[in-house]
C-alpha positions in Angstrom: -19.4 7.8 -2.8 -18.1 4.0 -3.5 -14.7 2.9 -2.0 -12.6 1.8 -4.2 -10.9 -1.5 -4.6 -7.1 -0.7 -5.6 -5.0 -3.7 -6.5 -2.3 -4.8 -9.4 -1.8 -8.0 -11.2 1.6 -7.6 -10.4 0.7 -8.5 -6.7 -0.3 -12.1 -7.9 3.1 -13.3 -9.4 5.4 -12.3 -6.4 5.7 -16.2 -4.8 8.1 -17.2 -2.4 7.1 -21.3 -2.7 4.4 -23.0 -1.8 5.3 -23.8 1.3 5.4 -20.0 2.5 1.8 -18.4 4.3 2.4 -15.1 2.4 1.6 -16.7 -1.3 -0.8 -15.3 -3.5 -3.6 -17.2 -2.5 -4.3 -15.1 -0.1 -5.2 -12.6 -2.9 -7.8 -15.0 -4.3 -9.2 -15.7 -1.0 -9.8 -12.3 -0.8 -11.7 -11.7 -4.0 -13.4 -15.0 -3.7 -14.9 -13.7 -0.7 -15.6 -10.8 -2.4 -17.7 -12.0 -5.4 -19.7 -14.4 -3.0 -20.5 -11.5 -0.6 -21.7 -9.2 -3.4 -19.5 -6.8 -2.2 -17.5 -6.8 -4.9 -20.6 -5.1 -7.8 -20.4 -2.3 -4.7 -16.8 -0.8 -5.2 -15.0 1.1 -7.5 -11.9 -0.8 -9.1 -8.7 1.0 -9.9 -5.7 -0.5 -10.9 -2.8 0.7 -8.8 0.3 3.3 -10.2 3.6 1.5 -9.4 6.0 3.4 -7.3 8.9 5.2 -8.5 12.3 5.3 -6.9 11.8 8.7 -5.7 8.5 7.3 -3.9 10.2 4.5 -1.9 13.3 7.0 -1.3 11.2 9.0 1.0 11.1 6.5 3.4 14.2 3.8 2.3 17.8 4.5 2.1 19.2 4.2 -1.7 21.8 1.5 -0.8 19.1 -0.7 0.5 17.3 -0.6 -3.4 20.7 -1.3 -4.7 21.2 -3.9 -2.6 17.7 -5.5 -3.8 18.1 -4.9 -7.0 21.0 -6.3 -7.7 19.9 -9.7 -5.8 16.9 -10.4 -8.2 17.3 -14.1 -9.0 16.5 -14.9 -12.6 15.3 -18.3 -11.3 14.6 -19.7 -7.6 14.7 -17.0 -4.8 17.6 -15.0 -3.4 17.0 -15.2 1.2 17.3 -12.1 2.6 16.6 -13.7 5.7 14.9 -17.1 6.5 11.3 -16.0 6.1 11.4 -13.1 3.6 12.7 -14.2 -0.4 13.0 -12.8 -3.8 11.8 -14.5 -6.4 12.1 -13.1 -10.4 8.4 -10.9 -9.7 9.3 -9.4 -6.6 10.1 -6.2 -6.6 7.5 -6.1 -9.3 5.1 -6.7 -6.8 6.6 -4.1 -4.3 6.8 -1.6 -6.6 3.0 -2.1 -7.4 1.8 -2.7 -3.6 4.1 0.7 -2.8 2.0 2.7 -5.2 -1.2 1.1 -4.4 -1.5 3.6 -0.9 -0.3 6.8 -3.7 -2.9 6.2 -6.1 -5.4 5.8 -3.1 -4.3 8.5 -1.7 -4.6 10.4 -4.6 -8.0 9.4 -5.1 -9.4 10.2 -1.7 -7.7 13.7 -1.3 -9.3 14.7 -5.1 -12.9 13.6 -3.1 -13.1 10.8 -6.1 -13.7 8.4 -3.0 -13.5 8.7 0.2 -12.2 5.8 1.3 -9.8 2.8 -0.7 -8.9 -0.4 0.3 -5.5 -2.0 -1.6 -5.7 -5.3 -1.8 -2.1 -6.1 -2.6 1.1 -7.8 -1.4 3.9 -8.1 0.1 3.1 -6.4 3.2 4.8 -3.4 4.2 4.7 -2.6 7.5 7.9 -4.7 9.0 10.2 -3.1 6.7 13.0 -0.9 7.8 14.6 1.7 6.0 17.6 -0.1 4.8 16.3 -3.9 5.6 13.4 -6.5 4.6 11.7 -8.2 7.6 8.8 -10.4 7.9 7.4 -10.8 4.2 7.6 -6.9 3.8 10.1 -5.2 0.9 8.9 -1.4 0.8 6.8 -0.2 3.4 3.4 0.4 2.0 1.8 2.6 4.5 5.2 4.6 4.8 5.5 5.3 1.7 1.8 6.3 0.9 2.4 8.4 4.5 5.5 10.3 3.2 3.8 10.8 -0.2 0.7 12.4 1.3 2.7 14.7 3.4 4.8 16.1 0.5 2.2 16.6 -1.8 -0.7 17.6 -0.3 0.8 19.3 2.6 -1.1 17.8 5.3 0.2 18.7 8.7 -1.3 15.9 10.6 -1.7 12.1 9.5 -3.1 9.3 11.5 -1.7 6.0 11.4 -3.6 2.6 12.2 -2.4 -1.2 12.4 -4.4 -3.4 13.9 -2.3 -6.3 13.0 -1.2 -9.0 15.2 2.3 -8.3 14.9 3.8 -4.7 15.8 4.3 -2.6 12.8 8.0 -1.9 13.9 9.1 -0.3 10.4 6.9 2.2 10.4 7.4 3.2 14.1 10.9 3.4 12.9 10.1 5.3 10.1 7.9 8.0 11.9 8.7 8.0 15.6 9.2 11.9 16.7 7.6 13.1 13.3 4.7 15.1 15.0 2.8 15.1 11.5 1.8 11.4 12.3 0.3 9.9 15.2 0.9 6.1 15.0 -2.5 4.4 17.0 -1.6 0.1 16.7 -2.1 -2.8 19.4 -0.3 -6.0 18.9 0.8 -9.1 20.7 3.9 -9.1 22.4 5.7 -11.2 22.8 5.8 -12.0 19.3 7.9 -11.3 16.4 9.8 -8.9 15.9 10.4 -7.8 18.9 12.0 -4.2 18.0 10.1 -1.7 19.9 11.4 1.7 20.3 11.8 2.7 24.1 10.5 4.6 25.6 8.3 5.5 22.8 8.2 8.8 20.5 5.0 11.0 22.1 3.5 10.5 18.8 3.8 6.4 19.0 0.6 4.8 20.5 1.6 1.4 19.7 0.0 -0.8 22.7 1.6 -4.8 23.3 -1.5 -7.2 24.4 -1.0 -10.4 25.4 -2.0 -13.8 24.4 -5.7 -15.2 24.5 -6.5 -11.3 24.4 -10.1 -10.9 23.3 -12.4 -8.8 20.5 -14.0 -7.2 24.0 -10.6 -6.5 25.5 -9.2 -4.8 22.7 -12.8 -2.6 21.8 -12.2 -1.3 25.3 -8.3 -0.6 24.6 -9.3 1.4 21.1 -11.7 3.5 23.0 -10.3 4.4 25.9 -6.7 4.8 24.5 -6.8 5.2 20.7 -9.7 7.1 19.9 -9.0 10.0 22.7 -5.6 10.6 21.6 -7.0 10.8 17.8 -9.6 12.6 18.4 -7.3 15.3 20.1 -5.1 14.7 17.1 -7.9 15.4 14.9 -6.2 13.8 11.9 -6.4 15.4 8.1 -6.3 11.4 6.9 -6.0 8.1 7.9 -4.2 5.4 6.5 -4.5 1.5 7.6 -2.4 -1.2 8.2 -4.9 -4.0 7.7 -3.4 -6.9 9.3 -6.1 -9.6 9.9 -4.0 -12.3 11.2 -5.4 -11.8 14.6 -8.4 -13.7 13.9 -8.3 -16.7 16.0 -8.6 -19.2 13.3 -5.4 -17.5 12.3 -2.2 -19.4 13.4 0.4 -16.6 13.3 -0.9 -15.3 16.6 -3.1 -16.2 19.5 -5.6 -13.2 19.5 -9.0 -13.9 19.7 -10.7 -11.7 17.1 -13.4 -12.3 14.7 -14.6 -10.6 11.8 -17.6 -8.4 13.9 -14.4 -7.0 16.1 -12.9 -6.1 12.6 -16.1 -4.5 11.1 -15.8 -2.4 14.8 -12.7 -0.9 14.7 -13.4 -0.1 11.3 -16.8 1.1 12.0 -14.7 3.8 14.7 -12.6 4.9 12.5 -15.0 5.8 9.9 -17.0 8.4 12.5 -13.2 9.9 13.3 -12.4 10.5 9.9 -15.7 12.0 8.9 -15.4 14.2 12.0 -11.8 15.1 10.9 -10.2 14.2 7.8 -13.6 14.8 5.3 -14.2 11.0 5.3 -10.8 10.3 4.0 -9.4 6.9 4.6 -6.9 4.4 2.9 -6.4 1.1 4.1 -3.5 -1.2 2.8 -3.2 -5.0 3.7 -1.0 -6.2 5.5 -1.4 -9.9 7.6 -3.8 -12.8 7.4 -3.2 -16.3 6.6 -5.8 -18.0 7.3 -7.2 -18.0 3.9 -11.0 -18.4 4.8 -11.0 -15.8 7.7 -8.8 -13.3 5.7 -11.5 -13.7 2.7 -14.4 -12.8 5.3 -12.6 -9.9 7.5 -11.7 -8.3 4.2 -15.1 -8.2 3.3 -16.4 -7.1 7.1 -13.8 -4.5 7.1 -14.8 -2.6 3.4 -18.4 -3.0 4.3 -17.7 -1.3 7.3 -15.5 1.4 5.6 -18.3 1.9 2.9 -21.1 1.9 5.4 -22.9 -0.9 3.9 
């Protein structure tokens, strides 16, 4: 089956300012590399169906939604924190980004596509139940996970997060939920420094040092993630796909390259084929060096597609 490529025009409208690294040009960089590589012709395109309030309230609090809505600016920006700002279009983009994961879950669960990549923004994995942070407003992968658990009565969903930053919001939302296994690595110390300690049994989130190489992280994946994932036998895999661990990305100090993202993805594809009928939904998180981001997404989607 073709890999689905899911996006939405609203995701380009959210703009926190020309100075901000999380800008619309990130999606342009991905699109340009997809076209230049010829990969755009090998994916099935679909627009996201935006999330509803009920969808988001599975993981976020109603008071938080009220707060966001009451502070949408007509012009300019409203600052939720120094790095996370709303403009007039932010919530439209956030509803679309959160809905993309659910659109993808429906597709892969109904066998319309075994794999899906959601090229959306704003990202999501730092968003807490009642707080925006780290460029994130709604926790996109968490919204998709909660939706899949409820709609498809799944018993075991794995969330994989390879962003350079810890997915603290996702960990907070699903810590101690035995239906979810989260596996990640992240540079430490580094933003956001919000870890649950001691970690819940279903959270295999491993800090790594600045300067860690692709070889280091392949060993980590092989020796920690994969045995735990095979024991868990997920019925669906969701990926928080952050590419800011690339050696060209100034957001962190890991030394990953495109081949490392491809290798990690290949391992997850093998696992999904073994336990989840091949079903993977991947959602864009970080990645701020535009060329490296576009190249890494191409490598990731090629690996998802077994190309």
